[in-house]
N, C-alpha and C positions, 0 to 999 in steps of 0.2 A: 549661690544654692537660689533654688525655690521655696518659694511661701508655701508652708505647709497646710494642705485643707482637713478641714476638718470636719468630725461627723456631719454637723447641719449643713453644712456646704455640700458635701456630696449628696447628702441625701435632695437638697434644692435642686440639684445639678441635675439627677437622675429622676426626678418625679414624673417625669412626663412620661416614662418607660415603666412606672416603678409596680409591681407584681400585689395587686392585694392582699390575692391569697396568701401571700407571704408571712402577712401579718396574723390573716385566719387562722393558719397554721399554730403561730409562735402561741397568739391568747390561747387555743385548746391546750398545746406544751406547757404553760403556765398554769392553768387551772388545774388539768391532771399533775403535777408538781413531777413530770416524767416524760420521756419521747415515747416510752413503750407504751402507755397506756395512751398517749396523746392518737399514736399509730394505730391502735386498735379504735378508737373512739370515731377517729377521721375513714376507716376503712381503706386504710394504706400500709405499704411495708416500711418495718422502720428505718432503714437507710434512703427512704422517700421524705419522709419525715426529716429526717436528720440533715439531708440534703439542704432542703427546703431552709432550716434553721440556718446551716452555713451562708446560703446565699444571702438572707435579710442580713446578716450580719456582715458581711461584706457590700452590700449596697448601702447600710449606714455607718459602713466603718466603724463600729463598735462591737464588742463581745456582749453576750446576751447573757449568757452563762458562764456561772462559776465552775470551770473544770478544772480548778485544784482541789474540789471539796468534794467529799464523798458522798457527801448526800445531795440531792437535788438544789440547788441557788441559783438565784437568779442575783447578776450586779446590777449596780446602782443605776448604770444603763440600760438594762434588762426591766427593772423597775418603771425606769420612764416610759420606755417604751410600750411595758405593758399598762399603764395608765392613761396612755393615748389611743390602745387600741380601744380601751375600755370607751374612753369618750368616742372615739368614731363610730363605736358599734351605739351606743345609747343617739345619737347624732342622724344614722341613717334610720333606727328604729323610729325617731321622734319625725322626720322625713316621712316615711312610711305610713304614719297615721297621721300625719295632713294631708298626704294626699289623698287616703282613705273618707276619709274627713269631708275633704274637697267635693270626693265622686259623690258622698251621700249627702251634699246640700240638695238632690233631686229626694224630698218627699216630699208627702201629702197624697191626696186622692187621686186617681185617675179614672175616669167612669166614662164607659163606653154605651151606649146605647149600640143592641145588635138583634137580626133577626135570630129565629131560635136554630140552632143546632149549626151552625154555621161549619163546613167541615172544608178546612183549606190551610196547604204547606205552609202558604206565606205569611197567613195569620197564628199561626201556632208560632211558625219562627219570631215573629213579631212580642209576643209573649216572653219566649223565654229569651231574649237578646235584651228586652227590656230589663227583665229582672236580674239578670247577669250583670247587667253595667249597672244600675240600680236597685239594689234589694229589698230599699227602705220604702219605696211606692208600695201605696194601698190600691190595689186593685178593686175596681166596686164593677161590675158586667150587668146590668139590665138587657133582658130581654121586652122586645116590644114588636109590634108591626112594621112594613115599611112605613107606611103614610105617620105614623105616629115619631115615630125615630127623625125622618125631614121636618115635622112640626116643631119639635122641641129644640133641633138644630139650627129651624132659621128663626125661632121666635130666644135665639141664647140660652137657653135653660139646659143646654148640654154643648159640649165643646165637640163631641167625635160617636159619629152614626156607622153603622156598618148594615147597609139595607139593600135589597134588589129593588132596582131602577131599567126601566124600561131607556131612557135617557137622561144623561143627564139634567140637574135641575138648575133651570136660572138663577144667579144670586148667590150660590152655595158652591163651594168648589168640590169637585167630584171626583175622586182617584178611582179608577179601573180596577178590581182587583183580582178578577175570574168573573169566568161565566158558569151558572147554575143550570143544570139540565136536569127536567123532569120527567115524569112517567104519569100515567095514570094507574092504579093499581085497584085490586080486590080481593079479599079476605076468602081465606081458604074452604069458607062455609057458603060465599056468595056461590049463586049458578050460573056463574060466569067464569067462575076460575076454572083455567088448564085450556078454555076456548080460544080455538084461533080464528074461528068465523065469525066471530062477532062483528054483525053490521055497526055501523053509526047509529042508526035507528032503534038499535037494542041499547046503545050506551046511552042513548037522552032520554030514555023512559026511568033508569035508574036511581036513585035515589042517593045523592052527594053529599059528602061529607068535605065539608069546607075551611079552608082559614079563615081566620074570622077577616083579616085583610080583605080576602076578596067577595065578603059577604056585602062590606061597607058601603061596595060601588064609587071607589073613588078614582078617579081617572088616570092618575099615574101608577098608582098599584099593580106593579106584575102581575100578581095572583088574578086579580079583577080581569086584567086584558087576556091572559092564560088563560079564565076559565069561559071568558066571551068568546075569541078564539073557536076553542074545541065547540062550543055549542052547547054546552052542559050545565049543569047545576039547576034546572027550573024547580027540583024540587031538593033542597038542603034540609037535612036532619041531624044535620052537628057540627060544630065547628068552633076551632081553639086558637088563641094563638100561639102556641106552642106545638112544634113536630110532633115529640112524641105523644101527645093527646090525642092528633088527628091520626097519626097512625096506629093506636091504638084502636080506635072507632073504627078506620077501615079493615083492620087483621079479624075482629071480631065481628066482620060481617054487619053492621049497618049501614055503609052504603059505597061506594065506589067513588076516589077523592085520587088528587096530585101530590107526589110527595117528591123531593129529589132523588134523582136515583143513587147518589155516591151515599146516603143514608141509609139507603135499605136493604144493599146485598146483601149482607147474610139473610134477611129475612125473605127475599127471592129462592136463594141459594135452600133455606132450609124449608120452602114451603109453605109459609106461613104467607107470603103475599105474591101476587100473580101480577104480570105487567101486562096491561090490556093494549091491542093492538090501537092505533088510529091511524086515520087516514092523512092527519096534518106532518106527519113523520117528527122530528127534532121540536120539544116545545122546551123553551126556557128562558131565562134572564139574567142581566149582570147585577154580580154584588160589585158595591160599591162602599167608599167610605167617605162619608160626605162632614165637611165642617164649613163654620160660615166665617167668611174672613174678614166680617167684620168684630167677631167678638175676641177679645184680649185673652188669650192664653196661659196657662198656669202651666210653670216647667214641668211638669210630668206630661202633660200631654204635647209639650214642644219637644221632649225628647221622644216620645213614642211616634210621635207623625216623623222626626228624621229617620227613625230605625225602617217606620213604613217606605220613606220615598227610599232611602237606602237598598232595601231588596227589592224595588219597585225599580230601580236604575239597575239592579245587578241581575232582575229577571230578565229585562230589556237585553242587556248585553251579550246573556246565555241564548237570547233568541232575537235575532238581529232584525229579523222579518217580520216582528212581533208590533201591532200597531200602539204606539205610546197610550198611555193613559189621559183621556182627555180631564182637562181641568175647568 
């Protein structure tokens, strides 16, 4: 006669194929003291719950519910399995909390210096992903002009900058994010508004509203290069670091000025701004994310750059003919 297999041995033998959902169903049955109420709680049919209980009993080779009793009652083995289910649930809950705690180790402030009014799906997605993965990071976004951003990064006073550059800066790591396109605009009360016969000499005589960075005459500053390339800004009547303030001056007729095309689409459509024709055609500059390879990064900064590199890699895979971002 063969040796009788115990319930414990059966459990160990079958654990590789064990359906853990059976334990969850049994736990609900025990908590509700009723197969009917357990079925309602689990949004299942009663026969399905009864079958799950039967399968668990067959798997463990023990009876879990005393069917001889008129009222619902667990057997001694049923109480043992209930205790085991509770301990397993507590272990899973503890494991989940531990995993969340480990992810939440990415804490602290993430400071980014950026030019005003950056409109980029890539940058927006990087913000969304970092917050989704590391919600305890504190964001600090400081607006400055490109020359100040480059200086702060070069002097290791800020780890990450997003700025306009005509070309990468030697000594810094520069990730190309996208190209910003600009136009020359005037407001609805300006005498050149709506005119398509404007000559270059007409533009040269106009008062000019400038970004502060273009007024500083710094050689690598894109707005300075763009202004010189067009041959304008002999008479600057207003300036600001912030796009919204430059736009305000232009909209209200103080002077003509250069603005990012994507940022003023609604103003053009509503008639608040008019794009003036220029002989040079497209004017633009590249937007880079700059870091200093000599600077020790904090964990939030490391995680953010990982996401940026992940998105840039994805962008290149979707556009195989795109030029890789210079480093």
